[in-house]
C-alpha positions as CSV (number, residue, x, y, z in Angstrom):
1,M,-26.1,36.9,36.2
2,T,-23.5,37.8,33.4
3,I,-20.6,35.5,32.9
4,S,-17.2,36.7,31.8
5,R,-16.1,36.3,28.4
6,R,-13.1,34.2,29.2
7,K,-15.4,31.6,30.7
8,L,-17.7,31.6,27.6
9,I,-15.2,31.6,24.8
10,E,-13.7,28.3,23.8
11,P,-12.0,28.5,20.4
12,Q,-11.5,24.8,20.3
13,I,-15.2,24.4,20.3
14,T,-16.1,27.1,18.0
15,P,-14.1,30.1,16.7
16,F,-17.3,32.1,15.9
17,Y,-19.0,34.5,18.4
18,H,-21.9,37.1,18.3
19,V,-21.0,40.0,20.5
20,I,-23.3,42.9,21.6
21,N,-22.4,46.1,23.3
22,R,-25.0,48.3,24.5
23,C,-25.0,52.0,25.8
24,V,-26.3,52.6,29.4
25,R,-28.8,55.0,30.7
26,R,-30.7,55.4,27.3
27,A,-27.6,57.2,26.0
28,Y,-27.4,57.3,22.1
29,L,-24.4,55.9,20.4
30,C,-25.3,57.0,16.8
31,G,-28.0,58.9,15.0
32,D,-30.6,61.1,16.3
33,D,-31.1,61.2,20.2
34,P,-34.9,62.3,20.9
35,Y,-34.1,63.1,24.4
36,N,-31.7,66.0,23.7
37,G,-32.3,66.6,20.1
38,K,-28.7,65.9,19.0
39,N,-27.4,63.8,16.3
40,Y,-24.5,61.5,16.9
41,H,-24.2,59.9,13.4
42,H,-20.4,60.8,13.1
43,R,-19.7,58.2,15.9
44,R,-20.6,55.6,13.5
45,G,-17.4,56.5,11.6
46,W,-15.5,56.2,14.8
47,I,-16.7,52.8,15.5
48,V,-16.4,51.4,11.8
49,N,-12.8,52.8,11.5
50,K,-11.8,51.2,14.9
51,I,-13.2,47.9,14.1
52,K,-11.2,47.8,10.7
53,Q,-8.1,48.9,12.5
54,L,-8.6,46.2,15.2
55,A,-9.3,43.5,12.6
56,A,-5.9,44.3,11.0
57,V,-4.1,44.0,14.3
58,F,-5.7,41.2,16.2
59,C,-6.1,37.6,15.1
60,V,-9.8,38.0,15.2
61,D,-11.8,38.3,11.8
62,V,-14.8,40.6,11.8
63,C,-17.3,38.6,9.7
64,A,-20.3,40.9,10.1
65,Y,-21.1,44.0,12.2
66,A,-24.2,46.3,12.6
67,V,-24.0,49.6,14.4
68,M,-27.4,50.6,15.8
69,S,-28.6,53.9,17.5
70,N,-27.8,52.6,21.1
71,H,-25.8,49.3,20.6
72,Y,-23.8,47.4,18.1
73,H,-23.4,43.8,17.1
74,L,-20.2,41.9,15.9
75,V,-19.7,38.4,14.6
76,L,-16.2,37.4,15.2
77,K,-13.9,34.6,14.6
78,I,-10.8,33.9,16.6
79,D,-8.0,32.8,14.1
80,T,-6.0,30.5,16.4
81,E,-3.9,29.3,13.5
82,Q,-2.8,32.8,12.6
83,Q,-2.3,33.6,16.1
84,Q,0.1,30.6,16.6
85,K,2.1,31.4,13.5
86,L,2.9,35.0,14.6
87,T,6.7,35.6,15.0
88,Q,8.2,37.5,17.9
89,E,8.7,40.5,15.6
90,A,5.1,40.2,14.3
91,V,3.6,40.1,17.7
92,I,5.6,43.2,18.9
93,S,4.9,45.1,15.8
94,R,1.1,44.5,16.0
95,W,1.1,45.3,19.8
96,L,2.9,48.5,19.2
97,Q,0.1,49.7,16.8
98,L,-2.2,49.8,19.8
99,F,-0.2,50.4,22.9
100,N,3.2,51.8,24.0
101,G,5.8,49.2,24.0
102,H,8.1,47.8,26.8
103,P,11.5,49.1,26.3
104,I,12.8,45.6,26.0
105,A,10.5,44.8,23.0
106,I,11.2,48.3,21.3
107,D,15.1,47.5,21.7
108,F,14.5,44.2,20.2
109,L,12.8,45.6,17.1
110,K,15.5,48.3,16.7
111,E,18.4,46.0,17.1
112,G,17.1,42.7,15.9
113,Q,18.4,41.0,19.0
114,I,18.9,41.5,22.8
115,G,21.2,40.4,25.5
116,A,20.7,37.0,27.1
117,D,19.7,38.6,30.4
118,K,16.7,40.2,28.7
119,Q,15.5,37.3,26.6
120,Q,13.3,35.7,29.2
121,A,11.6,39.0,29.9
122,L,10.9,39.4,26.1
123,S,9.6,35.9,25.9
124,N,7.2,36.4,28.7
125,L,6.0,39.7,27.1
126,V,5.5,38.3,23.6
127,A,3.7,35.2,25.1
128,E,1.3,37.5,26.8
129,W,0.8,39.8,23.9
130,Q,0.3,36.9,21.6
131,Q,-2.4,35.5,23.7
132,R,-4.1,38.7,23.9
133,L,-4.0,39.4,20.1
134,G,-6.4,36.3,19.9
135,S,-8.7,37.5,22.7
136,I,-12.2,38.8,21.9
137,S,-11.9,40.4,25.5
138,W,-9.0,42.3,24.5
139,F,-10.5,43.1,21.1
140,M,-13.7,44.6,22.6
141,R,-11.7,46.5,25.4
142,C,-9.7,48.4,22.8
143,L,-12.7,49.1,20.8
144,N,-14.9,50.3,23.5
145,E,-12.3,52.2,25.4
146,E,-11.4,54.4,22.3
147,I,-15.0,55.0,21.6
148,A,-15.7,56.1,25.2
149,R,-12.7,58.3,25.4
150,K,-13.7,60.1,22.2
151,K,-17.2,60.5,23.5
152,N,-16.2,61.7,26.9
153,K,-13.5,64.0,25.6
154,G,-14.5,67.7,26.7
155,Q,-18.1,66.7,27.4
156,P,-19.7,65.9,30.7
157,Y,-21.9,62.8,30.7
158,P,-25.6,64.0,30.1
159,C,-27.1,61.7,32.6
160,I,-25.3,62.7,35.6
161,P,-27.6,64.9,37.8
162,T,-26.2,68.3,38.7
163,M,-27.3,70.4,41.7
164,S,-29.4,72.5,39.4
165,N,-31.7,69.4,38.7
166,Y,-32.7,69.4,42.4
167,T,-33.8,73.0,42.6
C-alpha cells in the first residue's frame, strides 16, 4: 500500500527526496510510442520547462532529473531556511506566478498595506501559501497537473474503450 507524501516527508530528518512519477495504462510520456506509432518527444520540453519554472517559485531545489519514455525521476531538496525567510510580499508574488490570487493579497501587493480588518485573513493566507511553497506534494501537483492538462487538451484518452471496440 502506498503512503501519502506528507507522512513520508520530514525535512528535519533529511531535506533530500527522490520522487518518481509514472504514466498509467502503458501510456507514453515522451518518445516513440510503439503501440500507436506516434512520437511524443515534444512533451519532454513541457516537463523540463515546468520543472525550471517551479524550481524558481517553490522553496524546493531540483538537484537532478531524468525524463524517460513513460516516467520521470526528480531528486528534490526542500529549502526550509529559504522558505522561512520569505516575506509576505515574496510569498504572495511567488504564489501569484502559479495561481490566481485572493483579492486581499492582490490589494496588499498593489497598496502596500491593507486595513486592520483584513490583516488576519491575509496572515492566514500567507502562512498557508508559505507552507505550500516548501511542499514537495504541491510541487508535484503543479508539475503533473499542467502536463496532464496539456496532454489532454483536445485529445481523447487513447486507452478508454469506445463502443466500436466491442463490435
